[in-house]
C-alpha positions in Angstrom: -46.1 75.1 31.3 -43.9 73.5 28.6 -41.8 76.7 28.5 -41.4 76.5 32.3 -40.0 73.0 32.1 -37.6 73.8 29.3 -36.3 76.9 31.2 -35.2 74.8 34.2 -31.5 74.3 34.6 -30.1 70.9 33.4 -32.9 70.4 30.9 -31.5 72.4 28.0 -31.5 70.6 24.7 -28.0 70.0 23.2 -27.1 69.3 19.6 -25.0 66.3 18.8 -21.2 66.9 18.4 -19.8 66.5 15.0 -16.7 64.2 14.9 -13.5 65.9 13.7 -12.5 65.2 10.1 -8.9 63.9 9.9 -6.9 65.1 6.9 -6.2 62.6 4.2 -2.7 61.8 3.1 -0.8 59.2 1.1 2.2 57.4 2.5 4.7 56.3 -0.1 5.7 52.6 -0.1 9.2 51.8 1.1 11.4 50.3 -1.6 11.8 46.6 -1.5 15.1 45.2 -0.4 17.6 44.3 -3.1 16.7 40.6 -3.0 14.9 38.3 -5.4 11.4 37.3 -4.4 12.1 33.8 -5.6 15.3 32.0 -5.2 16.2 28.7 -6.9 16.9 25.8 -4.6 20.4 24.3 -4.7 20.6 21.4 -7.1 21.1 18.8 -4.3 17.8 20.0 -2.6 16.0 19.8 -5.9 17.1 16.2 -6.5 16.5 15.2 -2.9 12.7 15.9 -3.5 12.5 12.8 -5.7 11.4 9.7 -3.7 12.9 7.3 -6.2 16.3 9.0 -5.8 16.2 8.8 -2.0 15.2 5.1 -2.1 17.9 4.3 -4.7 20.5 5.9 -2.4 19.2 3.6 0.5 19.6 0.6 -1.7 23.1 1.6 -2.8 24.1 2.0 0.9 22.7 -1.4 1.7 24.6 -2.9 -1.2 27.9 -1.3 0.0 27.4 -2.6 3.5 26.7 -6.1 2.0 29.9 -5.9 0.0 32.0 -4.8 3.0 30.5 -7.5 5.2 31.2 -10.2 2.6 34.8 -9.0 2.1 35.4 -9.0 5.9 33.8 -12.5 6.2 36.0 -13.9 3.4 33.9 -17.0 2.8 31.9 -17.1 -0.4 30.1 -20.2 0.7 28.6 -18.5 3.8 28.2 -15.0 2.4 28.9 -14.2 -1.2 29.6 -10.7 -2.1 27.1 -8.4 -3.7 29.0 -8.3 -7.0 29.1 -12.1 -7.1 25.4 -12.4 -6.4 24.6 -9.8 -9.1 26.9 -11.7 -11.6 25.0 -14.9 -10.9 21.7 -13.1 -11.3 22.6 -11.6 -14.6 23.9 -15.0 -15.9 20.7 -16.8 -15.0 18.5 -14.1 -16.4 20.5 -14.1 -19.7 20.2 -17.9 -20.0 16.5 -17.8 -19.3 16.4 -19.8 -16.0 15.2 -17.1 -13.7 12.6 -15.6 -16.1 11.0 -19.0 -16.6 10.9 -19.6 -12.8 9.5 -16.2 -12.2 6.7 -16.7 -14.8 5.8 -19.9 -13.1 5.6 -18.3 -9.7 3.6 -15.3 -11.0 1.1 -17.5 -12.8 0.2 -19.3 -9.6 0.3 -16.0 -7.6 -2.1 -14.2 -9.9 -4.6 -17.1 -9.7 -4.5 -17.3 -5.9 -4.5 -13.5 -5.4 -7.4 -12.8 -7.8 -9.5 -15.6 -6.2 -8.7 -14.3 -2.7 -9.7 -10.7 -3.7 -13.0 -11.8 -5.2 -13.9 -14.0 -2.2 -13.0 -11.2 0.2 -15.2 -8.7 -1.7 -18.2 -11.1 -1.7 -17.8 -11.9 2.0 -17.4 -8.3 3.0 -20.4 -7.2 0.9 -22.5 -9.8 2.7 -21.1 -8.5 6.0 -22.1 -4.9 5.4 -25.5 -5.9 4.0 -26.8 -8.5 6.5 -26.5 -9.4 10.2 -25.7 -13.0 9.4 -23.0 -11.9 7.0 -21.4 -9.8 9.8 -21.5 -12.8 12.2 -20.1 -15.0 9.5 -17.2 -12.7 8.8 -16.4 -12.1 12.4 -16.4 -15.8 13.2 -14.3 -16.9 10.2 -11.7 -14.2 10.7 -11.4 -15.0 14.4 -10.9 -18.7 13.5 -8.8 -18.7 10.4 -6.9 -15.4 10.3 -4.4 -16.4 13.0 -3.8 -19.7 11.2 -0.5 -19.6 9.2 -1.1 -20.5 5.6 1.8 -22.9 5.6 0.0 -24.9 8.3 -2.7 -25.7 5.7 -0.1 -26.9 3.1 -0.3 -30.6 4.2 -4.1 -30.6 3.9 -3.8 -28.9 0.6 -1.5 -31.5 -0.7 -3.9 -34.3 0.4 -6.9 -32.6 -1.1 -5.4 -31.2 -4.4 -2.2 -33.1 -4.8 1.2 -31.9 -6.1 -0.1 -29.2 -8.4 -1.1 -25.6 -8.7 -4.4 -26.3 -6.9 -2.7 -26.8 -3.6 -0.7 -23.6 -4.0 -3.7 -21.6 -5.1 -5.7 -22.9 -2.0 -2.9 -21.7 0.3 -2.6 -18.4 -1.4 -6.4 -17.8 -1.1 -6.2 -18.4 2.6 -3.3 -15.9 2.9 -5.1 -13.1 1.0 -8.7 -13.6 2.0 -8.7 -12.8 5.7 -6.5 -9.7 6.0 -8.1 -8.2 2.9 -11.6 -8.9 4.2 -10.8 -7.3 7.6 -9.4 -4.2 5.9 -12.3 -3.9 3.6 -14.8 -4.3 6.4 -13.0 -1.7 8.5 -13.1 0.7 5.6 -16.8 0.1 4.9 -17.8 0.7 8.5 -15.8 3.9 8.6 -17.8 5.5 5.7 -19.5 8.7 7.0 -23.3 8.4 7.6 -23.9 11.4 5.3 -22.5 9.5 2.3 -24.6 6.5 3.2 -27.8 8.6 3.4 -26.9 10.2 0.1 -26.7 6.8 -1.5 -30.0 5.7 0.0 -31.7 9.0 -1.2 -30.6 8.2 -4.7 -32.2 4.8 -4.4 -29.0 2.7 -4.3 -29.4 -0.7 -2.8 -27.4 -4.0 -2.7 -24.4 -4.3 -5.0 -24.8 -0.9 -6.6 -24.8 0.7 -3.1 -21.6 -1.1 -2.3 -19.8 -0.3 -5.6 -20.9 3.3 -6.0 -20.9 4.5 -2.3 -18.9 2.2 0.0 -16.0 1.2 -2.3 -14.9 4.7 -3.3 -15.2 6.0 0.2 -13.3 3.1 1.7 -10.7 2.9 -1.0 -7.7 3.9 1.2 -8.4 0.9 3.5 -9.1 -1.4 0.5 -5.7 -0.5 -1.1 -4.0 -1.0 2.2 -5.6 -4.5 2.4 -4.5 -5.2 -1.2 -1.0 -4.4 -0.3 -1.0 -6.6 2.8 -2.7 -9.4 0.9 -0.1 -9.2 -1.9 2.8 -9.3 0.6 1.3 -12.3 2.4 0.6 -14.1 -0.9 4.1 -13.5 -2.3 6.0 -14.8 0.8 3.6 -17.7 1.3 4.1 -18.8 -2.3 7.9 -18.7 -2.0 7.7 -20.5 1.4 5.4 -23.2 -0.1 7.7 -23.8 -3.0 10.6 -24.1 -0.6 8.7 -26.7 1.4 7.5 -29.1 -1.3 9.3 -27.8 -4.4 8.0 -27.9 -7.9 4.3 -28.0 -8.8 3.0 -29.8 -11.9 6.6 -30.6 -12.9 7.6 -26.9 -12.9 9.2 -24.9 -10.1 9.1 -21.2 -9.4 11.6 -18.9 -7.7 11.3 -20.8 -4.4 12.2 -24.0 -6.1 15.1 -22.2 -7.8 16.4 -21.1 -4.3 15.9 -24.6 -2.9 17.8 -26.3 -5.7 20.8 -24.0 -5.5 20.9 -24.3 -1.7 21.2 -28.1 -2.1 24.0 -27.7 -4.6 25.8 -25.1 -2.4 25.5 -22.4 -5.0 25.1 -19.6 -2.4 25.6 -16.8 -4.9 22.6 -18.1 -6.9 20.6 -18.5 -3.7 21.2 -14.8 -3.1 20.4 -14.1 -6.7 17.0 -15.7 -6.2 16.4 -13.7 -3.1 17.3 -10.5 -4.9 14.8 -11.4 -7.6 12.1 -11.9 -5.0 12.9 -8.5 -3.4 12.9 -6.8 -6.8 9.4 -8.1 -7.6 8.2 -6.8 -4.2 9.7 -3.4 -4.9 8.2 -3.3 -8.4 4.7 -4.2 -7.3 4.8 -1.8 -4.3 6.4 1.2 -6.0 4.9 0.9 -9.5 1.6 -0.9 -9.5 0.2 0.2 -6.1 1.7 3.6 -6.3 0.0 4.2 -9.7 -3.2 2.9 -8.3 -3.0 5.4 -5.4 -2.1 8.3 -7.5 -4.9 7.7 -9.9 -7.5 7.3 -7.2 -7.2 8.3 -3.6 -4.4 10.8 -4.1 -6.2 12.4 -7.1 -9.4 12.6 -5.1 -7.7 14.2 -2.1 -8.4 11.4 0.3 -4.7 11.0 1.4 -1.9 13.4 2.0 
């Protein structure tokens, strides 16, 4: 019976076909073109990669425009030239006037800035830990953040008198609210996986904030520190321009105010240049070093 079935047409068994074997061969590599694999950049392109050089060129162009505009104006009282302002700056630095005024301003600035940073950290830590802290931060920032710091200066003078206390109070107000908002935004943006990892390690309270939230939110914190520094610096100069010296000593704002009253416009611009130089120094040296040693080193920013 089985032989019968196998003998029917169309039911014959077939062996599988063996695939053809292709011959092996080696293809010689084509010679490379007569060019170097690495070419040195032109010298101007290599120098252009340095940020400090590009910024220096921008400052030089601004100084040239200032010099041209002053020469076209032809009135040293209204707009002194860049060279005249730099000459006045060098003279007052060499005789010690500007350094003493700058030290006075920086002393007040450091006190107010440090106190504002500490208060912002405490307030934000309460906000991320408790519901009442969140409500407190939201309410206070909505009320006080839009309030200009100079508007509080009359009250500060009544409460603390003509001294550093009134300036420190105004500086704390200018630093506290923008920094607290940036810190809170950074804390709330921390991924949930990092939060869970911190809780799994048993971190609670201040250790949880310092070891988990602060490193993860450091880009926002540094941005808040920059904003707070800028607000504090310009608030201090404006406050010194409003009521002058504090505790018998005046800072850079008082230096500008005095020279404006005596119509020494070149020295007014010298004081403004000094204020700008301090801003550039803090921004491009202190904060840049902080970023490179933290968030840039950790790969958190481009």
